[in-house]
N, C-alpha and C positions, 0 to 999 in steps of 0.2 A: 263519657260526660259530655253533655250538650254545651254548645258555645255560650248559651245564656247562663247556664249554671256556672260555667267556668268564670264568666264575667262577674257574676254576682259574688262568687267566692273571693275573687281578687279585690273587688270593691270592699268587701267585708274585712279582708286582710289589711287594707289601708287604714281602716279605723282602729284595728287592734294590733298595729304593727309592733308597738313596744312590748306588749304582752307576748306576742308570738315570738319575738326575738329572745325574750327571757326564757320561754318554754324550750326553744331550740337549744339555747346555751345549756340549760339544765339537762336536756336529753343527751347532748354530746358529752357533757361532763360525766354523766352516769355510764355511758357506753365506754368511755376511756378508763374509768375507774374499774369497771368489771374486767376489761381486757388486761389492765395492769395487774390485777389480782391473779388472773390466769397465768400470766407470764412469770409472776413471782412463785406461783405454785409449781411451775416447771423448772425452778431453780435459778432464775435470773434475779439479780439484785433489784431493789425498787427503782433506782435510776435507769438501769438498763431496761427494766420492764416498762417504764413510762415511755421511753424512746421507742421501744418496739410497738407499743400500743398506738402511738402517734403515727408511726410508719404504716401500720396496718390499716389505720383509719383513712389515710390518703390525703390529709390536709384539712385542718379545721376551717381556715379562712375560705378556701375554695368551696367547701361544702356549705358553709353559711351563705355565701354569695349565690350559689346555685339554688339553694332553697328559697332565698328571697326573690330571685328572678322567676322561679316557677310559681310562686304563690301570689305575686302582685305585678304591678306595672313598674318596670325597672326605673324608668326616667322619673316617675313620681317619687319613688322611694329615695332616689339619689337627691332630688330637689329637697325633700324633707330633711335629709341628713345635712345637706349643705346649709340650709336655713338654721338648723340647730347649732351647727358649728359656728356660723356667723354670729348668732346671738350670743353664744358663750364667749367668743373672741371679743365682741364689741363691749360686753359687760365689764371687761378689764381695762378698756381704753375709752373713757367717757368723752374725752375731747374728740377723738375720731368718730365716736358714735354720733355726736352732734353733727359733724360734717356729713356723715353718711345719711342721716335722717334729712338734713337740709337738701342734700343732693337728690334724694328720692322724692322729696316734696316738690322740688323744682321740676324733676322729670315728670311726675304725675301731672303737675300743672301744665307743662308744655303739651303733654299728650292730650289733656282735656281740651286745651286750646285748639290743637290740630283737629281733634274730633269735631269740635264745634264748627270750625271752618269748613271741614269736609261735609259735615251734615248740612250746613247752610248752602254749600255749593252744589251738592249732589242730591241729597235726600229730601231737603225741604223745598217745596215749590214756592215760587214767588207769589205774593198775595195779590194776584191780578186774575182777570178772567182768562181762562184757557192758558195756564202757565206753560203747558207742554208745547204750545205753538209760538212761544216768545223766543227769539234768537237775539244774540248779542253780536253785533258787527264790529270787528276790531281790525286794526291795522295788522298786516302780516307779521311785523316784528313784535307786536304786542306792547311796544314801548312808545309808539308815536300815536298821538290823537289825531282825529280827523279835523281839518279846518272847516269852518262853517260853509264856505262856498262849495267844498267837496260834498259835504252832507246834503246841501240843497240840490246839487246836481244828481246825486244818488237817489234822493227822495223823488225828484221830478221824473227821472227816467226809470224808476223802479217798475218792473212788470211781474216780479216774482212774489213779493210779499204783499200782504194786505195794506201795509203802511210802514213808514220809517220815521221814527222820532229820534231826537238827539238830546243829550244832556251832558253837562260838564260838572264834575264835583268841585266845589269851591269852599274855602273858608270865608265866612262872611262876618263883618263887623256890624252888628245890629243894634240900633239905638231905639229904645222904647222909653218914652217919658223921661228923657235925659240920662238914662242908664244904658251903658254900652256893654254888650256881651259878645262873645265869639262863638259862632255856631257853624256846623257843617250845613251846606245847602247845595241845591242843584240850580244851575242855570239851564232851564229846560225850554224846548221849543213848544210852540202853541198847541201842537197836536199830541203832546206827551200823555196827558190824562185820558183823552178820548181814545187813543190807540190802545191803552192798557185797560180800558173799561172801568176806570176809577171814578166813583161818584162821591160828592162831598157829603159830610155829615152836617155841615153848616155852610150857608152861602153857596158859592158856585166855584167851579174850576175855570181856568182860562182855556180858550179854544183857538183853533186855527185863525178865525177871523180877528182875534185880538193880536195876531202876530203878522199882520200884513205890512204895516209900516214900522220900520226900525225905530225903537225908542218912543213910539207913540203911546203905548199902554204899559207903563211899568207896574205890573200886577204881581202879587205874591200870594201863595197858598201856604198855610201853616200845617205842619204835621199835628196829629191828634195829641201826642204826648207833649209837644212844645206848647200847644194851645192851652192844655190843662196846667202845665207847670208855670208858664210865663204869664198867662192871662187869666188863670183861675177858671178856665172854661167859660169865659164871658162871651155870649153871642154878640154883644155889642161891638166886639173888635172888628166885625165885618164892616168894611167901608172906611175904617180908620187908616191913618198913614203912619208907617214906620220908616226909618231910614236904614238902608242897607248900603254899606260902603259909602256913606255920606249922601246917598241919593234917595229921594222920597219914593216909596212904593205904596200902593193901595192894597190892603188885605182883602182879597176876594172871597176866600173860603177856607175850610178846614178839611183835610183829608180824613178818611174814615179810620177807625182804630185798626191796628194791625198792618196798615200799609207803611212800609219803611223804605220805599223807593225800590230801585232795581240794582242795587249794589250791596255786596256782602259786608264790606269793611266799614263803609261810611253811611250812616243812616241820617238823612237830611232832616233838619228841623224846619227848613223853609224851601 
């Protein structure tokens, strides 16, 4: 028998497992009945004949298990039986069933979250030009952020990378037309968008020349989703003033759709 044929037969046995178990049980019962009749014909009592037939057969349970192992994948069959047993047991304890279902739902939810994070970290590239060439520079401990003077020194002395930009994730209190909302945002250096190759859909981005004098140009760029949700995609928002953490900022432009910054967990609105 070829390996392919054996594999196909085992897969077919998985589908017809219940029927094949029933056929095997009937076949064993018929064999034992015939052996018992033979022993009775040789002068044994029915009880003695039954025991003799079982001894000569060599064990019903062992034969059944051997037959299952030979016809299918043992671990799949074990899992199927475990699930059937669990379902029968839980049907008699509805309270426990609810707890188990809730636990499974939470487990599935956590696994989905972990998969989403891993997918975002590993499989899904950043929405920037040449994402495979973008590196994230982090403190050795992973818990300490870089101070701005250190960033500036690294940027000015850099001879390895095409450029070095910096940003800090921050919760921002944003006031628009007297209404205050709380949003995640980036405090980014002037070269942030240029280095990533991000072009605006409306208005313009800020550039390194806007970042020469500290505090001289308080500019803000909106994310596409925030622009649509908060300003109804109104292009006239360009040039208007919003207050961020009680300080006035001029809205320069809107980032393109699909750009969500360079961080997995916090997607900036501003």
